[in-house]
C-alpha positions in Angstrom: 97.4 95.0 106.4 95.4 96.3 103.3 97.0 98.3 101.3 96.1 100.3 97.9 98.6 102.2 96.1 99.5 105.9 96.1 102.9 107.4 96.1 105.6 108.1 98.9 109.3 109.3 98.9 111.8 106.2 100.5 115.3 106.9 101.4 116.2 104.3 98.6 113.3 104.8 96.7 110.1 106.4 96.0 107.1 103.8 96.3 103.9 104.0 96.2 101.7 102.4 99.4 99.1 103.2 101.4 98.2 101.9 104.8 94.5 101.1 105.6 93.8 101.8 109.0 93.7 98.9 111.4 90.0 97.9 111.8 90.9 96.9 115.6 93.4 98.1 118.2 95.1 94.9 117.9 96.1 94.3 114.0 99.7 95.2 113.8 101.7 97.0 111.1 104.9 98.6 110.9 104.2 101.7 112.1 101.1 100.9 114.2 101.9 97.8 116.4 105.3 96.6 116.8 105.7 92.5 117.4 109.4 92.0 118.7 111.0 93.1 121.9 114.4 95.3 121.3 116.6 92.8 122.4 119.8 95.0 122.3 119.2 98.8 123.5 121.5 102.3 123.0 121.5 101.7 126.7 121.5 98.9 129.0 117.9 97.9 130.4 118.6 98.1 134.2 115.5 95.8 134.8 114.5 94.0 131.4 112.3 91.1 133.0 110.3 94.1 134.3 110.6 96.4 130.6 109.2 93.2 128.9 106.3 93.0 131.5 105.3 96.4 131.6 105.4 96.7 127.4 103.5 92.9 127.4 100.8 94.8 129.9 100.5 97.3 127.6 99.9 95.7 124.5 97.6 93.1 125.9 95.7 96.1 128.0 92.0 95.5 128.3 89.5 98.3 128.8 89.1 97.2 132.5 91.4 96.9 135.8 93.3 93.4 134.8 96.0 95.1 132.7 96.0 98.2 134.6 97.1 96.3 137.8 99.8 94.9 135.8 101.2 97.6 134.4 101.4 99.4 137.7 103.7 96.0 138.8 105.4 96.1 136.1 106.7 100.3 137.3 107.0 99.2 140.8 109.0 96.4 139.8 111.5 99.7 138.4 110.6 99.5 135.0 111.8 102.0 132.1 108.6 104.2 131.7 110.4 105.0 128.5 111.7 101.2 127.1 111.6 100.4 123.5 110.1 97.9 121.4 111.4 97.0 118.0 111.1 100.2 115.5 111.7 102.9 118.9 108.1 102.7 120.3 107.4 103.0 123.5 104.9 101.9 126.2 102.8 105.2 125.8 103.1 104.4 122.3 101.6 101.3 122.4 98.9 102.9 124.9 97.9 105.4 122.4 97.6 103.1 119.3 95.6 100.4 121.4 93.5 102.8 122.9 94.3 102.2 126.7 93.8 105.9 127.9 93.9 104.6 131.5 97.5 103.0 131.3 98.3 106.0 129.4 97.3 108.4 132.2 98.9 106.2 134.3 102.7 106.4 132.2 102.4 110.0 132.4 101.6 110.5 136.0 105.0 108.2 136.5 107.2 110.4 134.4 106.9 108.9 130.5 108.0 110.9 128.0 105.2 112.1 126.1 107.2 113.1 122.9 109.4 109.9 122.4 109.9 109.2 119.0 110.2 106.0 117.3 112.5 105.3 115.1 110.4 106.6 112.5 110.0 110.3 114.7 106.7 109.6 115.1 105.3 110.3 118.7 102.8 108.7 121.0 100.1 111.8 119.7 101.3 111.0 115.8 100.3 107.3 117.0 96.9 108.9 118.7 95.8 110.9 115.3 96.4 108.3 113.2 94.5 106.0 115.3 91.9 108.7 115.6 92.3 108.2 119.7 90.9 111.0 120.5 90.6 111.0 124.5 94.0 109.7 124.5 94.9 113.0 122.6 93.4 115.3 124.0 95.3 114.0 127.5 98.8 113.8 125.7 98.3 117.4 124.6 97.0 118.9 128.1 100.1 116.4 129.6 102.9 119.0 127.4 102.8 117.1 123.9 103.8 118.9 121.1 101.1 119.4 119.1 103.0 120.0 115.4 105.8 117.5 116.4 107.6 116.3 112.8 108.1 112.7 111.9 111.3 111.4 109.8 109.1 112.8 106.6 108.0 116.3 108.2 104.2 115.0 109.0 102.9 116.1 112.0 99.9 114.6 113.8 97.3 116.4 112.1 98.9 115.2 108.7 98.0 111.6 110.4 94.6 112.7 111.1 93.9 114.0 107.8 95.7 111.1 105.9 93.4 108.8 107.4 90.6 110.8 107.4 90.0 111.2 110.8 87.2 113.8 111.1 87.2 114.0 114.5 90.9 114.0 115.8 91.3 116.5 112.7 89.4 119.6 114.3 90.7 118.2 117.9 94.4 119.0 116.7 93.2 122.0 115.1 91.5 123.6 118.2 95.1 123.0 120.2 97.2 124.6 116.9 98.0 121.7 115.0 99.4 122.6 111.5 100.0 120.6 108.5 103.7 119.8 107.5 103.7 121.7 104.5 104.0 125.1 106.3 107.5 124.0 107.5 108.3 122.1 104.6 108.4 123.0 100.8 109.6 119.1 100.2 106.2 118.1 101.7 104.0 121.3 100.5 105.5 120.0 97.2 103.4 116.5 97.3 100.1 118.3 97.1 99.3 121.6 98.7 100.0 124.2 96.2 99.2 126.9 98.3 101.9 126.5 101.0 104.3 126.1 98.0 103.2 129.6 96.9 103.7 130.4 100.0 107.5 128.9 100.6 108.6 130.0 97.7 107.4 133.8 98.0 108.9 133.5 102.2 112.2 133.5 99.9 112.4 128.9 99.7 115.1 127.7 97.8 113.3 125.8 95.3 116.4 123.1 94.7 116.6 122.7 98.5 117.2 119.1 99.3 116.1 116.9 101.8 118.1 114.3 103.8 118.1 111.6 101.1 118.9 114.9 98.6 115.5 114.9 97.0 114.0 118.6 95.8 110.6 119.9 96.2 110.2 118.6 92.9 111.2 115.1 93.4 108.3 114.7 95.5 105.7 116.6 93.0 106.7 114.2 90.1 106.3 111.3 91.9 102.5 112.9 93.2 101.7 113.8 90.0 101.2 117.1 90.8 101.5 118.9 87.2 100.5 122.3 88.5 102.9 122.2 91.1 105.6 121.0 88.9 105.3 123.7 86.5 105.0 126.2 89.0 108.4 124.9 90.5 110.2 125.0 87.1 108.8 128.6 86.5 110.6 129.2 89.7 113.9 127.9 88.5 113.8 124.0 89.3 116.3 121.9 88.0 114.9 119.1 86.1 118.0 116.9 86.4 118.3 116.9 89.5 120.0 113.6 91.5 118.9 112.1 94.9 121.2 110.7 96.8 120.7 107.4 94.8 121.5 109.2 91.3 117.8 109.0 91.0 115.9 112.3 88.7 112.8 113.8 88.8 112.0 111.7 85.8 113.1 108.5 87.5 110.1 109.1 90.1 107.9 110.1 87.8 107.5 106.7 85.7 107.9 104.8 88.4 104.6 105.8 89.6 103.3 106.0 86.2 103.3 109.4 86.4 103.4 110.1 82.3 102.1 113.7 81.9 104.9 114.7 84.6 107.5 112.7 82.2 106.4 114.1 79.1 106.7 118.2 80.4 110.0 116.9 82.3 111.2 115.8 79.1 110.0 118.8 77.5 111.6 121.3 80.3 115.4 119.2 79.4 115.2 116.3 81.2 117.1 113.4 80.1 114.9 110.6 78.6 118.1 108.0 79.7 119.1 109.5 82.6 120.8 106.7 84.7 121.3 106.5 88.5 123.8 105.1 90.6 122.5 101.4 89.7 122.6 102.4 85.9 118.9 102.2 85.8 116.8 104.9 83.6 113.4 106.2 83.8 112.2 103.6 81.2 113.7 100.7 83.8 111.7 102.7 86.7 108.5 101.8 85.3 108.8 98.0 85.5 108.9 98.8 89.2 105.2 99.1 89.5 105.0 97.7 85.5 103.7 101.4 84.2 103.0 100.3 81.0 101.3 103.3 79.2 104.5 105.6 80.6 106.9 102.9 79.4 105.5 103.0 75.9 105.6 107.1 75.7 109.2 106.6 77.3 109.5 104.4 74.0 108.3 106.5 71.4 110.7 109.3 72.8 114.0 107.6 72.6 113.9 105.9 76.3 116.1 102.6 76.8 116.5 101.0 79.5 120.3 100.6 81.1 121.1 97.2 79.8 120.4 98.3 76.8 122.4 101.6 76.7 125.1 99.8 77.8 125.3 97.0 74.9 125.7 100.3 73.3 128.4 101.6 74.8 126.9 104.9 76.4 
């Protein structure tokens, strides 16, 4: 999988990556193609052999009828229609990923959960949207898929389609009431939707609200490098010194991603240039993650030091 760098937030740290959409359905990635079966399920499978046969048939399904018959045979043998692979992917997730509409139709007809979530809280519709599988997306919506289901990062299927520039899918989802996650979450809005941020603030959203990793909207805006959103949040009362669950400040995230302009703004607003996270790492340490030398030089000029340097000074 080819990767380029954009900013995102993860539970341990904010790091930068974007997945180039796979050129063919057979390419497997973390979120679009699990490669191993779950050997241990939360609920023990009644027929693991049939489950394996079903998942294998869906993954290898062809446009023709050969694998469709194999899918039917596995179901007849008692396969769990919502059996999960590594990552929590069900057969219906896989049908969406690999563009097997007829197999998806069979699974749904037999009772597969159209709103099943994998370990990232992505539904089959998320998978169809990110891969531009319009016919499967239409089928899923017609069969009751939640068009605005949110994944673990509050991203909706529309967000997935927009992120991967799937124009036809974007139009399809909007026709069925699809909305961006920023409508629901000020944290997601802070990644780049300033109008949505304004709407959340006007509606009384807490500017220092913390998400599940104790990140605030300002953490997201700083990580994504949106100066105007950062300024808006600070004006609304955002705390520039607030830390997430790992003790990282907004300056850590801005520095890690080379957002020199944001770092400068945060320091001007009172951010501690040498704030330490729970590992004793400072914003200057954070610049080394992706070798952000320009930001590192800026921090040095403003008194920035590494955690080791501070420790040597008894601080």
